[in-house]
MARBA-3410 file (N, C-alpha, C, O; in Angstrom, 1 decimal):
82
-4.0,-11.2,-1.6,-4.1,-9.7,-1.7,-2.7,-9.1,-1.3,-2.0,-9.7,-0.5 ~ -2.4,-8.0,-1.8,-1.2,-7.4,-1.5,-1.0,-7.0,0.0,0.1,-7.2,0.5 ~ -2.0,-6.5,0.6,-1.9,-6.2,2.0,-1.5,-7.4,2.9,-0.7,-7.3,3.8 ~ -2.1,-8.5,2.6,-1.8,-9.8,3.3,-0.4,-10.2,3.0,0.3,-10.6,3.9 ~ 0.1,-10.1,1.8,1.5,-10.4,1.4,2.5,-9.5,2.2,3.5,-10.0,2.7
2.2,-8.2,2.2,3.0,-7.3,3.0,3.1,-7.7,4.5,4.2,-7.7,5.1 ~ 2.0,-8.0,5.0,2.0,-8.5,6.4,2.7,-9.7,6.7,3.5,-9.8,7.6 ~ 2.4,-10.7,5.8,3.1,-12.1,5.9,4.6,-11.9,5.8,5.3,-12.5,6.6 ~ 5.0,-11.2,4.8,6.5,-11.1,4.6,7.1,-10.2,5.7,8.2,-10.4,6.2 ~ 6.3,-9.2,6.2,6.8,-8.4,7.3,7.0,-9.2,8.6,8.0,-9.1,9.3
6.1,-10.1,8.8,6.2,-11.0,10.0,7.3,-12.0,9.8,8.1,-12.3,10.8 ~ 7.5,-12.5,8.6,8.5,-13.4,8.3,9.9,-12.8,8.6,10.8,-13.5,9.1 ~ 10.1,-11.5,8.4,11.3,-10.9,8.6,11.4,-10.1,9.9,12.2,-9.3,10.2 ~ 10.4,-10.4,10.8,10.3,-9.8,12.1,10.2,-8.3,12.1,10.8,-7.6,13.0 ~ 9.5,-7.7,11.2,9.2,-6.3,11.1,8.0,-6.0,12.0,7.1,-6.9,12.2
8.0,-4.9,12.7,6.8,-4.4,13.4,5.8,-4.0,12.4,6.1,-3.8,11.3 ~ 4.6,-3.8,12.9,3.6,-3.2,12.0,3.9,-1.9,11.5,3.6,-1.5,10.4 ~ 4.6,-1.1,12.3,5.1,0.3,11.8,6.1,0.1,10.7,6.1,0.8,9.7 ~ 7.1,-0.8,10.9,8.1,-1.0,9.9,7.5,-1.5,8.6,7.9,-1.1,7.5 ~ 6.5,-2.4,8.7,5.9,-2.9,7.5,5.1,-1.8,6.8,5.0,-1.8,5.6
4.4,-0.9,7.6,3.7,0.1,7.0,4.7,1.1,6.3,4.4,1.6,5.2 ~ 5.8,1.3,6.9,6.8,2.2,6.2,7.2,1.6,4.9,7.4,2.3,3.9 ~ 7.4,0.3,4.9,7.8,-0.4,3.6,6.7,-0.3,2.6,7.0,-0.1,1.4 ~ 5.5,-0.4,3.0,4.3,-0.2,2.1,4.3,1.2,1.6,4.0,1.4,0.4 ~ 4.5,2.2,2.4,4.4,3.6,2.0,5.5,3.9,1.0,5.3,4.7,0.1
6.7,3.3,1.2,7.7,3.4,0.2,7.3,2.9,-1.2,7.4,3.6,-2.2 ~ 6.7,1.7,-1.2,6.1,1.2,-2.4,5.0,2.1,-3.0,5.0,2.4,-4.2 ~ 4.2,2.6,-2.2,3.0,3.4,-2.6,3.6,4.7,-3.2,3.1,5.1,-4.3 ~ 4.5,5.3,-2.6,5.1,6.6,-3.1,5.8,6.3,-4.4,5.7,7.1,-5.3 ~ 6.6,5.2,-4.5,7.3,4.9,-5.7,6.3,4.7,-6.9,6.5,5.2,-8.0
5.2,4.0,-6.6,4.2,3.7,-7.6,3.6,5.0,-8.1,3.4,5.3,-9.3 ~ 3.2,5.9,-7.1,2.6,7.2,-7.5,3.5,8.0,-8.3,3.1,8.6,-9.3 ~ 4.8,8.1,-8.0,5.8,8.8,-8.8,5.9,8.3,-10.2,6.0,9.0,-11.2 ~ 5.8,6.9,-10.3,5.9,6.3,-11.7,4.6,6.6,-12.5,4.7,6.9,-13.7 ~ 3.5,6.6,-11.8,2.3,7.0,-12.5,2.3,8.5,-13.0,1.9,8.8,-14.1
2.8,9.4,-12.1,2.9,10.8,-12.5,3.8,10.9,-13.7,3.5,11.6,-14.7 ~ 5.0,10.2,-13.7,5.9,10.3,-14.8,5.2,9.8,-16.1,5.4,10.4,-17.1 ~ 4.5,8.7,-16.0,3.8,8.2,-17.2,2.8,9.2,-17.7,2.7,9.4,-18.9 ~ 2.0,9.7,-16.8,0.9,10.7,-17.3,1.6,11.9,-17.8,1.1,12.5,-18.8 ~ 2.7,12.4,-17.2,3.4,13.6,-17.8,4.0,13.3,-19.1,3.9,14.1,-20.0
4.6,12.1,-19.3,5.2,11.7,-20.6,4.2,11.6,-21.7,4.4,11.9,-22.8 ~ 3.0,11.2,-21.3,1.9,11.0,-22.3,1.2,12.4,-22.5,0.2,12.4,-23.3 ~ 1.6,13.4,-21.8,1.0,14.7,-21.9,-0.5,14.7,-21.6,-1.3,15.4,-22.3 ~ -0.9,14.0,-20.6,-2.2,14.0,-20.1,-2.5,15.3,-19.4,-1.9,15.6,-18.4 ~ -3.4,16.1,-20.0,-3.6,17.4,-19.5,-5.0,17.6,-18.8,-5.3,18.7,-18.2
-5.8,16.6,-19.0,-7.2,16.7,-18.5,-7.3,16.6,-16.9,-6.9,15.6,-16.4 ~ -7.8,17.6,-16.3,-7.9,17.5,-14.8,-8.8,16.3,-14.4,-8.6,15.7,-13.3 ~ -9.8,16.1,-15.2,-10.7,14.9,-14.9,-10.0,13.6,-15.0,-10.2,12.7,-14.1 ~ -9.1,13.4,-15.9,-8.3,12.2,-16.0,-7.4,12.1,-14.8,-7.3,11.0,-14.3 ~ -6.7,13.2,-14.5,-5.8,13.1,-13.3,-6.5,12.8,-12.0,-6.1,12.0,-11.2
-7.7,13.5,-11.8,-8.4,13.3,-10.6,-9.0,11.8,-10.5,-9.0,11.2,-9.4 ~ -9.4,11.3,-11.7,-9.9,9.9,-11.7,-8.7,8.9,-11.3,-8.9,8.0,-10.6 ~ -7.6,9.2,-11.9,-6.4,8.3,-11.6,-6.1,8.4,-10.1,-5.8,7.4,-9.5 ~ -6.0,9.6,-9.5,-5.7,9.8,-8.1,-6.8,9.1,-7.2,-6.4,8.5,-6.2 ~ -8.0,9.2,-7.5,-9.1,8.6,-6.7,-8.9,7.1,-6.8,-8.9,6.4,-5.8
-8.6,6.5,-8.0,-8.4,5.1,-8.1,-7.2,4.6,-7.3,-7.2,3.6,-6.6 ~ -6.1,5.4,-7.5,-4.9,5.1,-6.8,-5.1,5.1,-5.2,-4.7,4.1,-4.6 ~ -5.7,6.1,-4.7,-6.0,6.2,-3.3,-6.9,5.0,-2.8,-6.6,4.4,-1.8 ~ -7.9,4.7,-3.6,-8.7,3.6,-3.2,-7.9,2.3,-3.1,-8.0,1.5,-2.2 ~ -7.1,2.1,-4.1,-6.3,0.9,-4.2,-5.3,0.8,-3.0,-5.2,-0.3,-2.4
-4.6,1.9,-2.8,-3.5,1.8,-1.8,-4.2,1.8,-0.3,-3.6,1.2,0.6 ~ -5.3,2.5,-0.2,-5.9,2.4,1.1,-6.4,1.1,1.5,-6.3,0.6,2.6 ~ -6.9,0.3,0.5,-7.4,-1.0,0.8,-6.1,-1.9,1.1,-6.2,-2.8,2.0 ~ -5.1,-1.8,0.4,-3.8,-2.5,0.7,-3.4,-2.2,2.2,-3.1,-3.2,3.0 ~ -3.3,-1.0,2.5,-2.8,-0.6,3.9,-3.8,-1.1,5.0,-3.3,-1.6,6.0
-5.1,-1.0,4.8,-6.0,-1.5,5.8,-5.9,-3.0,5.9,-5.9,-3.6,7.0 ~ -5.7,-3.8,4.8,-5.5,-5.2,4.9,-4.2,-5.6,5.6,-4.2,-6.5,6.4 ~ -3.2,-4.8,5.3,-1.9,-5.0,6.0,-2.1,-4.9,7.5,-1.6,-5.8,8.2 ~ -2.7,-3.8,7.9,-2.8,-3.6,9.4,-3.8,-4.6,10.0,-3.5,-5.1,11.1 ~ -4.9,-4.9,9.3,-5.8,-6.0,9.8,-5.1,-7.3,10.0,-5.3,-8.0,11.0
-4.3,-7.7,9.0,-3.6,-8.9,9.0,-2.6,-9.0,10.2,-2.5,-10.0,10.9 ~ -1.8,-7.9,10.3,-0.9,-7.8,11.5,-1.7,-8.0,12.8,-1.2,-8.7,13.6 ~ -2.8,-7.3,12.9,-3.6,-7.5,14.2,-4.0,-8.9,14.4,-4.1,-9.4,15.5 ~ -4.4,-9.6,13.3,-4.8,-11.0,13.4,-3.6,-11.9,13.7,-3.8,-12.8,14.6 ~ -2.5,-11.6,13.2,-1.3,-12.4,13.5,-0.9,-12.2,15.0,-0.5,-13.1,15.7
-1.0,-10.9,15.5,-0.7,-10.6,16.9,-1.7,-11.3,17.8,-1.3,-11.8,18.9 ~ -3.0,-11.4,17.4,-3.9,-12.1,18.2,-3.6,-13.6,18.4,-3.8,-14.2,19.4 ~ -3.1,-14.2,17.3,-2.7,-15.6,17.3,-1.5,-15.8,18.2,-1.4,-16.8,18.9 ~ -0.6,-14.9,18.2,0.6,-15.0,19.0,0.3,-14.9,20.5,0.8,-15.7,21.3 ~ -0.6,-14.0,20.8,-1.0,-13.7,22.2,-1.7,-14.9,22.8,-1.6,-15.1,24.0
-2.5,-15.6,22.0,-3.4,-16.7,22.5,-2.6,-18.0,22.6,-3.1,-18.9,23.2 ~ -1.4,-18.0,22.1,-0.6,-19.3,22.3,0.0,-19.4,23.6,0.7,-20.4,23.9
END
Protein backbone atom coordinates (compact mmCIF):
# COMPACT_ATOMS: atom_id res chain seq x y z
CA UNK A 1 0.00 0.00 0.00
CA UNK A 2 1.14 3.54 -0.65
CA UNK A 3 0.94 4.56 3.01
CA UNK A 4 3.24 1.73 4.00
CA UNK A 5 5.68 2.66 1.22
CA UNK A 6 5.75 6.30 2.33
CA UNK A 7 6.45 5.22 5.91
CA UNK A 8 9.09 2.66 4.94
CA UNK A 9 10.94 5.10 2.69
CA UNK A 10 10.60 7.88 5.23
CA UNK A 11 12.19 5.70 7.90
CA UNK A 12 14.89 4.60 5.46
CA UNK A 13 15.87 8.25 4.94
CA UNK A 14 15.50 9.10 8.65
CA UNK A 15 12.47 11.35 8.22
CA UNK A 16 10.25 12.04 11.20
CA UNK A 17 6.58 11.17 10.91
CA UNK A 18 5.88 14.90 10.44
CA UNK A 19 8.41 15.15 7.58
CA UNK A 20 6.97 12.03 5.92
CA UNK A 21 3.48 13.49 6.27
CA UNK A 22 4.66 16.72 4.64
CA UNK A 23 6.09 14.69 1.75
CA UNK A 24 2.79 12.86 1.37
CA UNK A 25 0.81 16.12 1.44
CA UNK A 26 3.04 17.47 -1.33
CA UNK A 27 2.20 14.36 -3.39
CA UNK A 28 -1.48 14.66 -2.54
CA UNK A 29 -1.69 18.33 -3.48
CA UNK A 30 0.20 17.72 -6.74
CA UNK A 31 -2.15 14.87 -7.61
CA UNK A 32 -5.21 16.99 -6.85
CA UNK A 33 -3.92 19.85 -9.02
CA UNK A 34 -3.32 17.40 -11.89
CA UNK A 35 -6.84 16.04 -11.52
CA UNK A 36 -8.28 19.57 -11.54
CA UNK A 37 -6.32 20.36 -14.70
CA UNK A 38 -7.56 17.21 -16.42
CA UNK A 39 -11.19 17.87 -15.47
CA UNK A 40 -10.92 21.50 -16.58
CA UNK A 41 -9.27 20.54 -19.89
CA UNK A 42 -12.03 18.00 -20.51
CA UNK A 43 -14.60 20.74 -19.74
CA UNK A 44 -16.29 18.65 -17.07
CA UNK A 45 -19.01 20.97 -15.85
CA UNK A 46 -21.25 18.67 -13.86
CA UNK A 47 -21.17 19.43 -10.13
CA UNK A 48 -22.09 15.80 -9.47
CA UNK A 49 -19.05 14.55 -11.37
CA UNK A 50 -16.75 17.01 -9.57
CA UNK A 51 -18.15 16.12 -6.15
CA UNK A 52 -17.85 12.39 -6.86
CA UNK A 53 -14.22 12.86 -7.91
CA UNK A 54 -13.43 14.85 -4.76
CA UNK A 55 -15.10 12.29 -2.49
CA UNK A 56 -13.12 9.45 -4.09
CA UNK A 57 -9.90 11.47 -3.94
CA UNK A 58 -10.39 12.29 -0.26
CA UNK A 59 -11.18 8.67 0.62
CA UNK A 60 -8.08 7.50 -1.27
CA UNK A 61 -5.68 10.05 0.25
CA UNK A 62 -7.15 9.75 3.76
CA UNK A 63 -6.51 6.00 3.73
CA UNK A 64 -2.93 6.50 2.56
CA UNK A 65 -2.27 9.08 5.28
CA UNK A 66 -3.76 6.90 8.02
CA UNK A 67 -1.70 3.92 6.89
CA UNK A 68 1.44 6.07 6.79
CA UNK A 69 0.90 7.23 10.38
CA UNK A 70 -0.11 3.78 11.65
CA UNK A 71 3.00 2.28 10.06
CA UNK A 72 5.23 4.95 11.60
CA UNK A 73 3.70 4.18 15.00
CA UNK A 74 4.34 0.47 14.48
CA UNK A 75 7.96 1.14 13.48
CA UNK A 76 8.46 3.34 16.56
CA UNK A 77 7.03 0.60 18.77
CA UNK A 78 9.60 -1.86 17.40
CA UNK A 79 12.47 0.56 17.98
CA UNK A 80 11.40 1.28 21.58
CA UNK A 81 11.08 -2.41 22.44
CA UNK A 82 14.61 -3.25 21.27
